[in-house]
C-alpha positions as CSV (number, residue, x, y, z in Angstrom):
1,M,-109.3,23.1,-23.6
2,K,-111.7,20.2,-22.8
3,K,-109.5,17.8,-24.5
4,R,-106.2,19.2,-22.5
5,K,-108.6,18.5,-19.0
6,N,-110.3,15.3,-20.8
7,F,-106.0,13.7,-20.9
8,I,-105.0,15.2,-17.1
9,M,-107.9,13.5,-16.0
10,K,-107.0,10.4,-18.3
11,I,-103.2,10.4,-17.0
12,E,-105.1,10.7,-12.8
13,D,-106.9,8.0,-13.3
14,N,-103.9,5.6,-15.0
15,I,-102.1,7.3,-12.0
16,E,-104.9,6.1,-9.6
17,T,-104.6,2.8,-11.0
18,F,-101.5,2.3,-10.9
19,N,-100.6,3.2,-7.4
20,S,-103.2,0.2,-6.3
21,L,-101.9,-2.1,-8.6
22,L,-98.8,-2.1,-6.1
23,K,-100.7,-2.8,-3.2
24,R,-103.5,-5.0,-4.6
25,Q,-101.0,-7.3,-6.7
26,G,-98.3,-7.8,-4.3
27,F,-95.6,-5.5,-5.7
28,I,-94.9,-3.0,-3.0
29,W,-97.1,-2.4,0.2
30,G,-96.2,0.4,2.8
31,P,-95.2,2.7,4.3
32,S,-94.5,-0.1,6.4
33,P,-95.1,-1.5,9.1
34,E,-99.0,-0.4,8.0
35,I,-100.8,-2.5,10.7
36,Y,-99.5,0.1,13.0
37,G,-100.0,3.8,10.8
38,G,-96.8,3.0,8.9
39,L,-93.4,5.1,9.5
40,A,-92.6,7.2,6.3
41,G,-89.4,6.0,4.2
42,F,-90.2,2.5,4.3
43,Y,-92.0,-0.1,2.9
44,S,-91.7,-4.0,2.0
45,Y,-92.3,-5.9,-1.0
46,G,-95.2,-8.9,-1.8
47,P,-94.2,-11.6,-3.7
48,A,-94.5,-10.0,-7.1
49,G,-92.1,-7.0,-5.6
50,M,-89.1,-10.0,-4.6
51,A,-89.4,-11.8,-7.9
52,L,-89.4,-8.8,-10.0
53,K,-86.1,-7.3,-7.5
54,N,-84.9,-11.0,-7.6
55,N,-85.0,-11.1,-11.6
56,I,-83.1,-8.1,-11.6
57,L,-80.0,-8.7,-9.7
58,F,-80.0,-11.7,-11.5
59,L,-79.5,-10.6,-14.9
60,F,-77.3,-7.9,-13.6
61,R,-75.3,-10.2,-11.4
62,K,-75.1,-12.4,-14.6
63,E,-74.3,-9.9,-17.2
64,L,-71.1,-8.6,-15.2
65,R,-69.6,-11.6,-14.1
66,A,-69.8,-12.1,-17.9
67,L,-67.8,-8.7,-18.0
68,G,-64.8,-9.9,-15.3
69,F,-66.7,-7.9,-12.4
70,G,-66.4,-10.1,-8.7
71,E,-68.9,-9.7,-6.1
72,V,-68.2,-8.1,-2.4
73,E,-70.3,-7.8,0.2
74,C,-69.6,-5.5,3.3
75,P,-71.2,-4.5,6.9
76,T,-74.1,-2.3,7.6
77,V,-72.3,-0.8,10.2
78,M,-68.9,1.1,10.7
79,P,-66.9,3.1,13.0
80,E,-67.4,6.6,12.7
81,I,-63.8,6.9,11.9
82,V,-64.8,5.8,8.4
83,W,-67.6,7.9,8.0
84,E,-64.8,11.1,9.1
85,A,-62.4,9.9,6.6
86,S,-65.0,9.7,4.2
87,G,-66.1,12.8,4.7
88,H,-69.4,11.9,5.4
89,L,-69.9,13.5,8.8
90,E,-68.8,16.8,7.1
91,R,-70.6,16.4,4.2
92,F,-73.4,14.1,3.9
93,I,-75.7,17.1,5.0
94,D,-78.9,18.1,3.4
95,P,-80.5,21.8,3.6
96,V,-83.7,22.5,6.0
97,I,-85.8,25.0,6.6
98,K,-88.3,24.8,9.1
99,C,-91.5,27.3,9.8
100,K,-91.8,29.0,13.0
101,K,-95.0,28.3,13.9
102,C,-95.9,24.9,13.1
103,E,-92.0,23.0,13.3
104,S,-93.0,21.8,9.6
105,I,-89.8,20.5,8.1
106,F,-88.6,20.4,4.6
107,R,-85.6,20.0,2.5
108,A,-84.9,23.6,0.9
109,D,-83.9,22.7,-2.7
110,K,-86.1,20.2,-3.1
111,F,-89.0,22.6,-1.7
112,L,-87.3,25.4,-4.0
113,K,-87.5,23.0,-6.7
114,E,-91.5,22.6,-6.6
115,K,-92.3,26.3,-6.1
116,L,-89.9,27.5,-8.5
117,P,-89.7,24.5,-11.7
118,N,-88.1,27.2,-14.3
119,T,-85.1,28.2,-11.6
120,M,-82.3,26.5,-11.0
121,I,-81.9,25.7,-7.9
122,D,-78.8,22.9,-7.5
123,G,-75.6,24.3,-6.3
124,L,-77.1,27.4,-4.8
125,S,-75.5,28.6,-1.4
126,F,-77.7,28.6,1.4
127,E,-77.8,32.6,1.3
128,E,-78.7,32.2,-2.4
129,M,-81.8,29.8,-1.5
130,E,-82.5,32.0,1.5
131,Y,-82.6,35.1,-0.8
132,L,-85.1,33.2,-3.2
133,I,-87.3,32.2,-0.6
134,K,-87.5,36.0,0.5
135,S,-87.7,37.3,-2.6
136,N,-90.5,35.1,-3.8
137,S,-92.5,35.1,-0.8
138,I,-92.1,31.7,0.1
139,K,-94.4,31.0,2.9
140,C,-95.5,27.6,5.0
141,P,-97.6,25.5,2.7
142,E,-99.1,24.2,6.7
143,C,-99.7,27.7,8.5
144,D,-98.7,30.4,5.7
145,L,-95.9,31.9,7.9
146,E,-92.4,32.4,7.2
147,F,-89.4,30.3,7.3
148,E,-86.7,30.0,9.4
149,N,-83.1,30.3,8.3
150,I,-82.0,27.4,6.5
151,E,-79.4,24.4,8.5
152,D,-77.1,21.5,8.1
153,Y,-78.7,18.3,8.7
154,N,-76.9,15.2,8.5
155,L,-78.5,12.2,6.8
156,M,-76.2,9.7,8.8
157,L,-78.2,7.4,11.2
158,K,-76.5,6.9,14.7
159,T,-76.1,4.0,17.1
160,K,-73.6,2.4,19.7
161,V,-71.5,-0.8,19.4
162,G,-70.9,-2.7,22.3
163,S,-69.5,-0.8,25.4
164,G,-70.3,2.5,24.1
165,N,-68.9,2.6,20.6
166,T,-69.8,4.8,18.1
167,A,-71.2,3.8,14.9
168,Y,-72.6,5.0,12.1
169,L,-75.0,2.7,9.5
170,R,-74.1,3.0,6.2
171,P,-75.6,5.8,3.7
172,E,-73.8,4.1,0.6
173,T,-72.5,0.7,-0.1
174,A,-69.7,2.3,-1.8
175,T,-67.4,3.5,0.8
176,T,-67.0,0.2,2.5
177,T,-65.9,-1.4,-1.2
178,Y,-63.3,1.1,-1.0
179,L,-61.8,-0.5,1.9
180,L,-61.4,-3.4,1.3
181,F,-59.0,-2.2,-1.3
182,N,-55.7,-4.0,-0.3
183,R,-57.2,-7.5,-0.3
184,L,-58.7,-6.8,-3.7
185,D,-55.7,-5.7,-5.3
186,Q,-54.3,-9.3,-3.5
187,V,-56.9,-11.6,-4.4
188,L,-57.6,-9.8,-8.2
189,R,-54.3,-10.1,-8.6
190,R,-53.2,-7.0,-9.6
191,Q,-55.2,-7.0,-13.2
192,Y,-56.2,-3.4,-13.6
193,P,-58.8,-2.1,-13.8
194,L,-59.7,-4.3,-10.9
195,K,-63.6,-4.6,-11.5
196,V,-65.8,-4.9,-8.2
197,F,-69.5,-4.8,-7.2
198,Q,-72.1,-4.8,-4.0
199,F,-75.1,-5.0,-3.3
200,G,-76.7,-4.2,0.1
201,K,-78.9,-2.1,2.0
202,A,-78.1,1.8,3.1
203,F,-79.3,4.3,5.3
204,R,-80.7,7.5,5.3
205,N,-82.8,9.8,7.7
206,E,-84.4,12.1,5.7
207,I,-85.7,14.9,6.9
208,S,-89.5,13.8,5.4
209,P,-89.7,11.2,2.4
210,R,-92.0,11.4,0.2
211,Q,-92.6,10.0,-3.1
212,G,-92.7,6.1,-2.0
213,V,-89.8,4.0,-2.7
214,L,-88.6,6.9,-4.8
215,R,-86.6,8.1,-1.7
216,M,-86.5,5.8,1.1
217,R,-84.9,5.7,5.1
218,S,-83.8,2.1,4.2
219,F,-83.1,1.2,0.5
220,D,-81.1,-1.0,-1.9
221,Q,-78.3,-0.2,-3.4
222,F,-76.5,-2.1,-6.6
223,E,-73.0,-0.1,-6.5
224,L,-70.2,-0.4,-9.6
225,Q,-66.5,0.2,-8.8
226,F,-64.0,0.7,-11.5
227,F,-60.3,1.0,-9.8
228,I,-57.9,2.3,-12.3
229,S,-55.4,4.3,-13.5
230,K,-54.8,8.0,-14.8
231,E,-53.5,6.0,-18.0
232,Q,-55.9,3.4,-18.0
233,E,-58.7,6.2,-17.9
234,F,-57.3,7.3,-21.5
235,N,-56.6,4.2,-22.9
236,F,-59.3,2.0,-22.0
237,E,-59.7,-1.1,-24.6
238,E,-63.1,-2.0,-23.8
239,F,-63.7,1.8,-24.6
240,D,-63.4,0.9,-28.7
241,S,-65.7,-2.0,-29.1
242,V,-68.3,0.7,-27.7
243,K,-67.4,4.3,-29.2
244,H,-70.1,4.1,-32.0
245,T,-72.6,3.7,-29.2
246,K,-75.3,6.5,-29.6
247,L,-76.4,7.7,-26.0
248,P,-78.6,10.6,-24.8
249,L,-76.9,12.1,-23.4
250,L,-78.1,16.3,-21.5
251,D,-74.9,18.0,-20.5
252,W,-75.8,21.1,-18.3
253,K,-74.6,23.9,-21.1
254,L,-77.8,22.0,-22.4
255,Q,-79.9,22.3,-19.2
256,N,-78.4,26.0,-18.5
257,K,-80.9,26.6,-22.1
258,N,-83.7,25.1,-20.2
259,I,-83.6,22.2,-22.5
260,E,-84.6,19.2,-21.6
261,I,-84.4,16.3,-24.5
262,P,-81.4,15.4,-25.2
263,N,-79.2,14.5,-28.0
264,Q,-78.7,11.6,-29.2
265,I,-74.7,11.0,-29.9
266,D,-72.3,8.0,-30.4
267,L,-69.3,7.9,-27.4
268,E,-66.6,8.6,-29.8
269,N,-68.1,12.4,-30.6
270,A,-69.1,13.2,-27.4
271,I,-65.4,12.4,-26.3
272,N,-64.2,14.7,-29.0
273,E,-66.5,17.6,-28.4
274,K,-65.1,17.2,-24.8
275,I,-69.0,16.4,-23.6
276,L,-67.0,14.0,-22.0
277,K,-63.3,13.9,-20.8
278,K,-61.9,10.4,-21.0
279,P,-63.1,7.0,-23.2
280,A,-63.1,5.0,-19.3
281,Y,-65.4,7.4,-17.9
282,A,-67.2,6.4,-21.4
283,Y,-67.2,3.1,-21.0
284,C,-69.3,3.6,-17.9
285,L,-72.0,5.5,-19.8
286,Y,-72.2,2.7,-22.0
287,L,-72.1,-0.3,-19.4
288,S,-75.0,1.9,-17.2
289,Y,-77.2,2.1,-20.1
290,Y,-76.8,-1.7,-21.4
291,L,-77.6,-3.0,-17.8
292,V,-80.6,-1.1,-18.1
293,S,-81.7,-1.5,-21.4
294,K,-82.0,-5.7,-20.7
295,L,-85.2,-5.1,-18.3
296,G,-87.3,-3.4,-21.1
297,F,-87.0,0.8,-20.5
298,P,-88.8,2.2,-23.2
299,E,-86.1,3.9,-24.8
300,E,-87.8,7.6,-25.3
301,V,-88.1,7.8,-21.4
302,L,-84.3,7.0,-21.1
303,R,-81.7,10.1,-20.8
304,Y,-78.1,10.8,-19.4
305,R,-78.2,14.6,-17.5
306,Q,-74.7,15.7,-16.8
307,H,-74.4,17.4,-13.1
308,S,-73.2,21.5,-13.4
309,P,-70.0,22.3,-11.8
310,N,-71.4,23.8,-9.0
311,E,-73.9,20.7,-8.3
312,R,-70.8,17.6,-8.5
313,A,-69.7,16.8,-5.3
314,H,-66.3,18.4,-4.2
315,Y,-64.2,15.2,-5.0
316,A,-65.5,13.9,-8.3
317,D,-64.3,15.2,-11.8
318,D,-67.0,14.6,-13.5
319,A,-71.0,12.8,-12.4
320,W,-73.8,12.3,-14.6
321,D,-77.3,10.7,-13.8
322,L,-79.2,8.2,-16.1
323,E,-82.9,9.4,-15.6
324,I,-86.1,7.8,-16.7
325,Y,-89.2,9.9,-17.2
326,T,-92.6,9.2,-15.0
327,Q,-95.8,10.4,-15.4
328,Q,-96.0,10.6,-11.5
329,F,-93.0,12.2,-10.9
330,G,-91.4,13.3,-13.9
331,W,-87.9,12.7,-14.6
332,V,-86.4,10.1,-11.6
333,E,-82.4,9.2,-10.8
334,I,-82.0,5.5,-11.4
335,C,-78.2,5.6,-11.6
336,G,-75.4,8.0,-11.2
337,I,-71.9,7.7,-12.8
338,H,-69.3,9.3,-10.9
339,D,-65.4,9.9,-12.0
340,R,-64.3,9.8,-7.6
341,T,-60.9,10.3,-8.9
342,D,-58.9,9.5,-6.0
343,Y,-59.9,10.8,-3.5
344,D,-61.5,8.0,-1.2
345,L,-58.3,6.0,-1.1
346,K,-56.1,8.7,-0.3
347,R,-58.4,10.1,2.2
348,H,-58.8,6.2,3.4
349,G,-54.8,5.8,3.6
350,K,-54.2,9.4,5.6
351,F,-57.1,8.3,8.5
352,S,-55.2,4.2,8.2
353,N,-51.8,4.9,8.0
354,Q,-51.9,2.4,5.3
355,N,-50.5,2.7,1.8
356,F,-53.0,2.6,-1.5
357,E,-50.3,3.2,-3.9
358,V,-49.4,0.6,-6.4
359,R,-47.9,-0.4,-9.5
360,M,-50.5,-0.6,-11.9
361,N,-49.1,-1.4,-15.1
362,I,-46.4,-4.2,-15.6
363,D,-44.1,-3.0,-17.6
364,S,-43.4,0.4,-15.7
365,N,-42.1,0.5,-11.5
366,E,-44.1,3.5,-10.6
367,K,-46.4,3.6,-8.3
368,E,-49.8,5.6,-7.6
369,V,-53.3,5.6,-5.9
370,P,-55.8,4.5,-8.1
371,Q,-58.7,6.6,-9.2
372,I,-62.6,5.1,-9.0
373,L,-65.1,5.5,-11.6
374,E,-68.5,4.1,-10.2
375,I,-71.5,3.0,-11.1
376,A,-74.1,3.4,-8.4
377,Y,-77.9,2.3,-9.3
378,G,-80.7,2.7,-6.7
379,I,-82.9,-0.8,-7.2
380,D,-85.8,0.4,-5.6
381,R,-85.9,3.0,-8.4
382,I,-85.3,0.5,-11.1
383,I,-88.3,-1.1,-9.8
384,Y,-90.8,1.8,-9.6
385,T,-89.8,3.5,-13.0
386,L,-89.7,0.2,-14.5
387,L,-93.3,-1.3,-13.3
388,E,-94.2,2.4,-14.3
389,T,-93.3,2.7,-17.9
390,N,-94.8,-0.4,-18.7
391,F,-98.2,-0.2,-17.0
392,N,-100.7,-0.1,-19.4
393,V,-105.0,0.5,-19.5
394,E,-105.9,-1.0,-22.7
395,K,-109.8,-0.9,-23.0
396,D,-110.4,-1.7,-19.6
397,R,-107.7,-4.1,-19.3
398,I,-104.1,-3.9,-17.2
399,N,-101.4,-4.9,-18.9
400,L,-98.2,-4.9,-17.3
401,K,-95.6,-5.1,-20.2
402,L,-92.7,-6.4,-18.6
403,S,-90.1,-8.7,-20.4
404,D,-90.2,-12.2,-20.0
405,N,-86.6,-12.0,-18.3
406,V,-87.9,-10.3,-15.4
407,A,-91.7,-10.7,-14.7
408,P,-92.6,-12.3,-11.6
409,N,-93.9,-15.2,-13.6
410,Q,-92.5,-16.4,-17.2
411,V,-96.3,-18.7,-17.2
412,A,-99.2,-18.8,-15.7
413,I,-100.9,-23.3,-16.2
414,F,-104.8,-22.8,-16.1
415,P,-106.9,-25.8,-16.1
416,L,-109.9,-25.2,-18.2
417,V,-112.5,-27.0,-15.3
418,K,-110.7,-27.6,-11.7
419,N,-113.1,-30.4,-10.8
420,K,-112.2,-32.6,-13.5
421,E,-109.7,-34.5,-11.6
422,K,-107.9,-35.8,-15.2
423,I,-107.7,-31.9,-16.4
424,R,-106.5,-30.8,-12.9
425,L,-103.8,-33.6,-12.6
426,L,-102.6,-33.3,-16.3
427,A,-102.1,-29.1,-15.8
428,K,-100.5,-29.7,-11.9
429,K,-97.9,-32.0,-14.7
430,I,-97.4,-29.0,-16.9
431,H,-96.7,-26.6,-14.1
432,N,-94.4,-28.5,-12.1
433,D,-92.1,-29.9,-14.9
434,L,-91.9,-26.0,-16.2
435,L,-90.9,-25.7,-12.2
436,Q,-88.4,-28.3,-12.8
437,E,-86.7,-26.5,-15.7
438,L,-86.2,-24.0,-13.5
439,I,-89.6,-21.6,-15.3
440,Y,-91.1,-19.4,-13.0
441,S,-94.5,-21.3,-13.2
442,Y,-97.7,-20.2,-11.5
443,Y,-100.8,-22.3,-10.9
444,D,-104.3,-21.2,-10.6
445,E,-107.4,-23.0,-11.0
446,S,-109.7,-20.4,-9.3
447,G,-112.0,-18.2,-10.7
448,S,-113.2,-18.2,-14.6
449,I,-110.4,-18.0,-17.1
450,G,-111.0,-14.6,-18.1
451,K,-110.6,-13.8,-14.8
452,R,-107.5,-15.6,-14.8
453,Y,-105.9,-14.3,-17.6
454,R,-106.8,-11.0,-15.4
455,R,-104.6,-11.4,-13.0
456,Q,-101.7,-12.5,-14.5
457,D,-101.6,-9.7,-17.2
458,E,-102.0,-7.5,-14.0
459,L,-98.9,-9.2,-12.5
460,G,-97.2,-8.9,-16.6
461,T,-97.0,-12.7,-17.0
462,P,-96.5,-12.9,-21.1
463,Y,-97.6,-16.8,-21.3
464,C,-101.2,-18.7,-19.6
465,I,-101.7,-21.8,-20.8
466,T,-105.0,-23.7,-20.6
467,I,-105.0,-27.3,-20.6
468,D,-108.8,-28.6,-21.3
469,Y,-110.8,-31.6,-22.5
470,D,-108.8,-31.9,-26.1
471,S,-105.4,-31.9,-24.0
472,L,-106.4,-35.4,-22.6
473,E,-107.2,-36.3,-25.9
474,D,-104.2,-35.3,-28.5
475,N,-101.8,-33.9,-25.6
476,T,-102.2,-30.0,-26.9
477,V,-102.7,-27.1,-25.3
478,T,-104.1,-23.2,-26.0
479,I,-100.7,-20.8,-25.1
480,R,-101.7,-17.0,-25.0
481,E,-99.5,-14.4,-25.4
482,R,-100.1,-11.5,-23.1
483,D,-99.5,-8.4,-25.1
484,S,-101.3,-9.1,-28.3
485,M,-103.8,-11.6,-26.3
486,K,-104.1,-13.9,-29.7
487,Q,-103.9,-17.6,-28.9
488,I,-102.7,-20.7,-30.5
489,R,-102.7,-24.6,-30.3
490,I,-99.4,-26.2,-29.2
491,N,-98.1,-29.6,-28.6
492,I,-97.1,-30.3,-24.7
493,S,-93.8,-31.2,-26.2
494,E,-93.3,-28.0,-27.3
495,I,-94.5,-25.8,-24.0
496,L,-91.1,-25.3,-23.1
497,L,-89.3,-24.5,-26.2
498,I,-91.8,-21.4,-27.0
499,I,-91.7,-20.5,-23.6
500,K,-87.8,-19.8,-23.9
501,N,-87.9,-18.8,-27.3
502,G,-90.7,-16.6,-27.7
503,I,-94.7,-17.4,-28.9
504,Q,-93.5,-15.3,-32.1
505,K,-91.0,-18.0,-33.5
506,K,-93.3,-20.7,-33.0
507,K,-96.3,-18.3,-35.1
508,E,-93.7,-17.7,-38.1
């Protein structure tokens, strides 16, 4: 019992240390604006956070362009008819409960999950959730009184444009991408499936946002869309090259048995065993996993969780969430993969009086409205979970084990003695030469070498290079690797090669 208590206390200490690190090293600040007390659901990124975010976006964009995706950008404000057509005005709602006395307000399903962790809440009706509240005597945590009945709460942020035109801030980037379909069909020369993605801000008027950047009112989305024919969904050429890839799949039937650990199953078997229906959709699961694997998440913290039939959106033929296990919040969704069928284009075709039927097979004159397969990432959630799962405290040393391709700094340059001008000038030259090679180098001459190492360990910098008196004599420097803390002496001319290829190759 004592060991378990000490273990829990250690986790809590680590979480507190981690949360402090996010602010202290300039990853995430808020709620913003801090100087006015902050507004819930709004956060700012400091220099380290923005560097990490931009590195993630650069990696995603590079990979997707190589896979034939095009990028679009759309307005964040759209007229009311768009959201009427998409169904958001009618269905984009949360169930809320309000205290009769103190007027505290909570999202009912999330509140029940906290109070009844062993009960399946997803997909329950208002009446069923109200029954659980009453039968379990769940009361307001603020004043211990009963709640009022559950009510609808629309998450859309409403505004006026021009002379009184009603509009809404988009709650997702996906819908704005669909509005471009006719243009995309033309400029991508009808090479189906059409593959596009969009990165940008979305806005949701969350009731009482908690959990930091995991649930915000203004957040970043990175969403991929496949416009594809029904025939291609089942005869998808790119599936053949990935069909033997094993993924951690937790289907809804396993969840009903209260199983949390997924099965590692290859995609072809998942199709044969009817866990997944369509090869093209299975490829979307592969692709979402492939991109995330490039970021450096430990494999053991990833899983796919399938939505139950009651949990799925009304238009979805299938839906899975890619989740990351965190110490602070448990399983966190970072990506949703949805088979949206032809719902979106049919709805927008009806409301705009546009015909979205197209010829998708060059060998056939038949036309159809494309199906849509979607991969929707929450970039803020990726940033938080990547930081938390790579955070380590090792013998009083904080070590952020970010991979080389996403760390805010790839290398830090230290002159051993800052008041020795020749050492300082050589250090500056090495730093500037690396910057010219597009290596993210950070120059630091403040404090002892030990303190400078610790600062860079906390930022996740893979390599630190120290320039000393010997450097002036033989053109060598000391390079230190973050995780092992091992140091080797190398020639200045070798720095670039080692930074690009990794210190292990030099040691071998």
